[in-house]
matplotlib code that plots the C-alpha trace (Angstrom):
import matplotlib.pyplot as plt

x = [-47.3, -49.4, -48.5, -45.8, -42.9, -44.5, -44.1, -41.6, -40.4, -38.3, -37.6, -34.6, -36.6, -39.3, -36.7, -35.1, -38.4, -39.7, -36.4, -37.1, -40.6, -42.0, -44.3, -47.2, -46.6, -46.3, -49.6, -51.3, -50.3, -51.6, -55.3, -54.3, -52.5, -54.2, -55.0, -52.1, -49.7, -50.9, -50.4, -46.9, -46.0, -47.4, -45.2, -42.2, -43.1, -43.6, -40.2, -38.5, -40.1, -39.0, -35.5, -35.4, -36.7, -34.1, -31.3, -32.5, -32.5, -29.1, -27.8, -29.3, -27.7, -24.4, -24.6, -25.5, -22.5, -20.1, -21.4, -20.9, -17.4, -16.7, -17.9, -15.8, -12.7, -13.4, -13.6, -10.2, -8.5]
y = [79.1, 76.2, 74.1, 76.4, 74.6, 71.2, 70.3, 67.5, 67.8, 65.1, 64.0, 66.4, 69.3, 68.5, 68.3, 71.6, 73.4, 72.3, 72.5, 76.2, 75.7, 74.6, 71.6, 73.8, 76.0, 73.0, 71.5, 74.9, 75.1, 71.7, 72.7, 75.5, 73.2, 71.6, 67.9, 67.3, 69.2, 67.2, 63.9, 64.9, 65.8, 62.4, 60.7, 62.5, 61.5, 57.9, 57.9, 59.4, 56.7, 54.0, 55.3, 55.5, 52.0, 50.7, 52.5, 51.1, 47.6, 48.0, 49.3, 46.3, 43.9, 45.5, 45.4, 41.7, 41.0, 42.9, 41.1, 37.8, 38.7, 39.8, 36.4, 34.6, 36.6, 35.9, 32.2, 32.3, 33.8]
z = [-16.4, -17.7, -20.7, -22.2, -20.4, -20.4, -24.1, -24.6, -21.0, -19.5, -15.9, -15.6, -16.8, -14.2, -11.4, -12.4, -12.8, -9.4, -7.5, -6.8, -5.7, -2.3, -2.2, -1.3, -4.3, -6.6, -5.3, -5.6, -9.2, -10.2, -10.6, -13.0, -15.4, -18.4, -18.4, -20.8, -18.5, -15.4, -17.3, -18.4, -14.8, -13.7, -16.3, -14.9, -11.3, -12.3, -14.1, -11.1, -8.8, -11.2, -11.3, -7.5, -7.1, -9.7, -7.8, -4.5, -6.0, -7.4, -4.0, -2.3, -4.7, -4.4, -0.6, -0.7, -3.0, -0.8, 2.3, 0.5, -0.4, 3.2, 4.3, 1.8, 2.8, 6.5, 5.8, 4.0, 7.0]

ax = plt.figure().add_subplot(projection="3d")
ax.plot(x, y, z, "-o")
ax.set_aspect("equal")
plt.show()
C-alpha cells in the first residue's frame, strides 16, 4: 500500500483514496509510506488547502458584492 498508488497522483486521487479511510487509519499508514509518498501526500494536502482558501476568498468577495448591491437597491427605493 505504499508508493504504488502515489505515482503521478493528483488532489482528486488523494481525495478518492482517503475518502473511505478514517483519519486514524490514514495517520497510522503515514509512517509506512516512503519519503516520496509522504511528500506527494503533503503536496495534495497543500493544494487542497490552497483551493479551500481560494474558494473562501471568492465566497467572501461575492458576499461583499451582493451586500453592496443590496445597499444600492435599498437607496434607490
